[in-house]
N, C-alpha and C positions, 0 to 999 in steps of 0.2 A: 633224571632231573626232577627236583621237587620244588614246589612253590609254597611259601608260608604267607598267608593272606590275612589282612585286616582291612578296615575301612580306609580306602585311599592308599594302601601300601601293598606291594608284592615284593617280598624279599626273595631273591633267587639263591638257592643253595647249589653251588657248583661242586663238582668233584675235583676241581683243580686245586693246586697248592699255591702258596706264596713263598717269598724268600723267608727263610727261617729266622725267628727271633727267640729270645729266651721266654719260656712260658710265663705269663703274668695274668693276674686276675683282672677281668673286665666285665662290664655289663653293657650290652648293646640294646638300646631301646628305640622302637620306631618313633618317628617324629610326632605321631599323634598319641603316643604313650600307651597304646593298646597291646603291644607285643614287646617282650624282652627276652633276650638270650644271654645267659651268663656262662663264663668259662675261662679257660686259659687262652690268652692271645698268642697264637703261634706265628703270626705274620701280618704285615700291613704293607701294601705296595703303593700307597698314595691314593688308591681308589677303592680297594677291597680289603676287608678284614678276614682273617682266617682264624677261627676259634674252635678249640676243643671243648665241646659242650656236652650236656647229657644226651643230645641227639646224635652225637658223633662229631667228626670234624666237618665244620660248615664254613662256607665262604659267603660273606654278606656284602652287599653293595654299600659302601660308606656314605653315599649321598642320601640313603633312606633311613639312617640310624644316627643316634647320638651315643657317644662312648663315655662311660664313667668308670673310674677305677684307677689303681696305680699303674696299670699297664698301658693306658691309653697313650697313643703317640701324639706328638705335636703336629697338628695338621698344617700349621702355618709354615713351619721350618722343616718339613719332611725332607729327608735325604734318601735318595734312591740308592740302594746298595746291591751290588752284583759281584759274585765270586765265580771265578773261572779257574778250573784246575785241570792239570793233565800234562801232556807231552812238553818237555822243555824246549824242543826245537820249534814249537809253535809259540810257547809262552815267553820265550826270551827275545824273539825278534818280530814275528808276525803279529801277535796279539797287541803288543805295545804300539806298533805302527798303526794298526787299525783303530785303537782307542784314540791315539793322537790325531789321526785323520778325521775321526768322528767329531772330536772336540772342535777342531778347526772348522769343520763343515757346519756345526751347530752354533758357532760363535761363542763357545765356552772357553774359558781359560783353564789350563791344567797345571797341577802340581804333582810331581812324581816323587815317591819315597821308596828307595830300595831297602828292603828289610832282609834279615837273615833267613836262611832256609829256602832260598829261591822264591821269596815272596816280594811282589811289587804292588804298591798301593798308588792308585791314581785318584786324586781329588779333582772333581769337575766343578767349576764355579760359574755361576750366572751373575755377572757383576761381582758384588761382594758376598753373595749368598752361596753357600755350599749346596749344590744341587745333587751331587752324586758321589759315590765312592765305589770304584771298580778295583777289585783285588785279583791279582793273577798269582796262582800257585804253580810254579814250574817244577815238575818231577818227572813222571812218566805216565803213559796211558793207563796202566793198571791202577796206579794211585788215584788217577782222576775218577775212574769208575768206583773205587772204594770210597772216595770222598762223597760221591753222589749218593751211594747207598746209605751213608751215615748222615745225610743231609748237611754235609760240610761244604757243598758247592752248588751253584745254580746251573753251570754249564761244564761240559767235559770236552777238553781238547784231546783228540785221538788221532793216532797215525795208523789205525786199523779199525775194522768194523767191530762192533760189540760182539762178544762171545755169547754162545747160547746160554751158558750158566749165568752170566751177568744179566742177560735179557730177562731170564726167569726171575732172578733176584729183584730186579727193578720192578717188575710187574707185581711181585708179592709185596713190595714195599709201597705200592700205590703210586709209583712214578710213571705209569703208563707203558705203552708198547714203544720202546725207544727205537725200533727199526721202522716205524711208520712215518709217512710224510708229516712234516711239522715237528717231529721229535728229532729227526736226523737231517742235517744239512751238510753239503760239501762246501767247505769254506774256501778251499784252494786245491790245486793239484801239485803233486810232486812226482818223482820217479826214482826207482832204484836203478843204479848203474853199476855194471861190472867194470872194475878199474884195474889197470896193470901199470907196471913200471914203464916209463916212456920209451925205452929201447926194446920192449918186447915185440917180436915180429908178428904175433897173433893180433889181428885187428877185428875179428868178429867171432861170435859164439852163438850157438843155438840154445833155445830154452832147454831141450832135453840134455844137451851137453852140460849146461850150467847146473841142472838138477843132479846129474851124475857126479859133477865135481863136489857139490855140497854133500852128497850121500857117501862119498868116498869111493864110488865105482870108477871114477877117473882120478888117477893120482900122478900122472906124468904128462908134461906138456906135449909130448909127441902125439898123444891122442887128439890134441886140439890143433895140430899142424905146427907146433913149436919145437923147441930143442928137447933133447933127452935130459930132462931135469924134473925133479919132483915139484908138484904144485903145492904151494903154501897158501892156505885159505884163511882170509881174515874177514870177520863179520863184527857188526855191533853186537853187544851183549844180547843174548836171545830173550831176555826178559824186558828189553827196551822196545819202544814202538817200532823202530826200524828193524830190529831183530825179529819181532813177531810178524812184521810185514813180509820178510823173507820167507818165514815158515809158511805163511798163508799162500804165497805165490808158488812155492816149489814142493812143499811137503804134503802130498796127497796119498790116500790109500795106505796110511800107516807108515810112510817113509820117515826117516829121522836123519838129522845131521850126523854125518859120520866122518871118520878120519881125524886128523890132528888140526882141528879148527881153532884158531886163536880169536878170542872175543875181546872187544874193546869197549870202554865206557864212553867214548866220544868219537865224533866224526874225525876230529883232527888227529887223534891217536891212530885210528885206522888208516888214514891217509898217509901218515908218516911211516907206518909199518910197510905199506906197499911201496912207497918211494925208496925205502931202504933195502928192498929185496927184489932183484931182477926176475925172480921166479914166483912172485906173489900175485895173487888175485884177491880182490876184495869186492864187497858189494856195499855201496854207500848211496846217500841221497844225491840227486842231480845237482843240488846247490852246494855240495861238499866235495866235488871231484878235484878241485884245486889243480896242482901240477901233474896229476896222474893222467893217464889216457883212458877214456871211456871206450869200451868195446861196442861195436855195433851188434845188435841182437837180431838174429834171423837165421833161417836155414836155407837149403838149396832150392826150396820151392817158392821162396818169396824174397822180398827186398830186405836187406840188413838195415835196420832203423837205428838211429841215434836218439837219445832222449831229448829231442827238440821240443820247444814250446808247442808247436803245431801238432806234432805226433802225439804228445801227451794229451792235448785237448781232444783229438779225434779218437784217442785210446787205441790207435794203430800200434803205438809202442807198447809192447806186452807187459812192461814192468811199471806202468803208470800206477801211482798210489794216491788216491784222494786223501785230503786232509779234512777230518771230520770235526763237527761241533754237535754234541748231543745235548738236547734240552728236555728235561722231564716235564710231565704234565703238571706244571706249577706256574701259576701266573706271576709274571715278572713285572717290576715297576715300569712305568711308561718310558722312562729314559733308557732303561735296559732294552725294552722292546724296540725303541727307535735305533739303538745301537745294532741290534740284530738285523733290522731292516737295512741299515747302512752297509753291513758286511756283504750283502748281495748286490749292491748298487754298482753302476759303471764307475763311479768315482773310487770306490773301494778296490776295484780290480786293478787300477793303476798303482795303488798302495801295495797290493799283494805282489805285483810284479817287481816293484822296487825292493821288496823284502826278500827277493830271491826265490819266490815260488811262482808257479804258473797260474795265471788268472783264468777266468772262465768267459771272458768276452768272446762272442762268436766272431770268427774270422772267415772271410770268403777266399777260397783257394782256386785260382783259375786252372783250367785243364793243362795249361802250359807248364805249370809247376808240379805236375803229377806224372811226368814222363816215365819215371822208373816204374810206377804202378802199371801203367798201360803197356810199357815194354815187357814187363814180366807177364802180363796177361796174354800178350801175343806169343811169347816164348812157351807158355804153358798150354796153348791151344792144341786141340787134337780131336779125337773122335767124339768125346763127350761134349766139348765146347768148340765149335767150329769158328773159323775166321769170319764166316757170315754172321754168327751170333755176336761176335765182338764188334763187327761193323754196325750192326743194329744198335748195340749198346752205345757206341761212340756217336752215332747219329742223334741219339736222344741227349747225351750228356755234353757233347761238344759246345753247344751254345750256353751252357750253364756253368755255375761255379759251385764247388763243394763247400758246404758250411763245416766248420770245425766241430760241430755238435754231431755225435754219432750215438747209436744205440746198440748195446750188446747185452747179452743175457747171462745170468749167473750160470755157472757150470751145472749141467744136468737139470736145469729148471727153465720154466717159461717166464719167470720173473726177470725184469730188467735188473742189471747190477747197479750198485750204489751210484756210480758216476753217471750212468744213463738215466737214473731216476732224477738226478739233479739236472741233467740236460733237458729232460722232458719239461721240467718247471721253467728253465731258462727259455726254451723255445716257445712255450705257451705264453710267457710274459712278453717276449719279443713280438709275437704275432698280434697279441692284444694291444700292444702299445702303438701299432701302426708302422713298425720298423720295416715291414716287408709289404706294405700296401702297394697294390698295382703290380705285384710280381707273382711269379709261379714258384711254388714250393713243392718239391718232389721228394718223397720218401722212397729210397731205392733199396730193395732187399737183396742181400747176397747170402750165399750158403757155403758150407764146406763141400768137399768132393766125395763124401761117403755115400755110396748108393747110386741110384739112377739119376742122371742129370735132369730129366724132365720132372721127376718127383721133387728133386731139390729146388728146382725153380718154383714149383708150386708152394713149397714150404717157405721159401724166401718171400714170396708174395704175401702169404698169410702173416708172416712176421711184420712186414711193412704195413699191412692193414691193421694189425693189432696195435702198432705204434700210433697209427693215425687215430684209432678209436680212443686210445689213452690220451692223446694230445687234445682231441676235441673235448673229452671229459674234463681235462685240466683247465680248459678255458671257460670263463664265465660267459663270455660272449664271443661269437665268431661270425663274421659277415663274409659269406662266400663271394659277395660282389666286390669285396676289396682284395681278396687273396684267392688265388687258385691253388688248392691243396689237392695233391693226388699221390698215387703210389705206382711203382714199377718193380718188376722182379727180373733180376739178371742171374740168379742162381750161382753157379760155380765160376762165373766169367772172370772175376778179378781176385784170385787168391792172395792173401797177405802172408800166408805161412803154409807149411806142409800139414797134411791131414793125419800124420802118423802119431800125433800126440793130442791129449785133451786140450792143451793150451792152443795148439795150432787150429783145431776145429773151432774153439771158442772165438779166436781172433777172426776167423773167416765168416762165422755166422754173425752178421751185423746188418743194421739198417742205416744207410747214410742219408744225409740231407743235402739236396742240391737246389739251387735257386737261380732264377734269371728274371 
């Protein structure tokens, strides 16, 4: 960070960018006339200028300088512009709903213009004055990241996490580390659902079985408890966001999609193909199940879960897929920043739910609604976890309610996964806002069943303590007199899945949040 000083002036040069404009000649002069910077105007957000000068690309506070030249913007009639590009399933439904909800919340009137090529322009008016223009470009996640690298968009709508190659390219282009807090936000939640023809007798499938179906190792319904008939597999196009999400969830260790998989360009086409074939299985988004039947996902060691709103929030459902919004290290206009803040507000969560996605509002789940989980824990009790251990756990948790915010870790890493990082921010904001004042908040650690039970309980405790430290670090202020925050470790006591696969162990290794 560098400062350019003169008498009575300190102009801060930031490394952040602004919304891109066509390069134009300008001269920015300090108000006392002692300092001047000339160059091509790359952007103006209503507050800061971004100039390509002989000193490099600089960002200068507009309140401290006067602008002269053909590229100078109109300060009185400045229009905040924001471009959002990426996945069509976000851009055609969810993003318009959020922009319209934001306009209503801000008291702005909106005008929508549908253009060719999947482009929608929203004009936002404050009275008669045009205050902003928000452009949505709906295509796919890959195109969204390509637009970002070419400075053709300000935000990326993504149905998957950024790929390592895209991350490196963004860093090389000066867009920052897009996997860091502040650059990546979970906008909403969705889920992948295996669907079948309504008359199919199969009602549940395990993750390993589903992976074997996709790889071609399982080709007959008999292997799944169904009739003697070939399995017809239908997926979204593997280059689409939903198709890439399937690959991320199932294809590890070099595995590939095998067999005669039929790919579709839309959710509706995939759904119709499944409805037309009694022996078909497809994987689609939870909001696109339609008249098909969604299979429960789970194995013999755990509860078969449906893609419900609550199980998506807790991430107990193993095919939960966050909906991402990526923002580069570029300063946005204030109206755009206000919109981003709105997308995480309680008011926006209701809009998200109405748009067919799962919101992130924390829900409290009483123990009476968790009978299947506790019944499964009792059924799995044995030499490693005794009934006495379960009684001790129940004595602690019975008077409490589980929050729908959970914490899980990326496979093979100590880092929280993307949804859990978002949950950390949500919980920190809730605690700071006073939502849980006068209550006890317990971070309960659970583990998989690999290895010694005592060691696993210690590991679960360390994970709970790590989440507690991260939570405290995320809060600017924390008053222990208002909230009792603590940890507990229950180890293997409540498995959600079998430990015979990576996904099962990942589901079982978690930190839950309980309150009373």
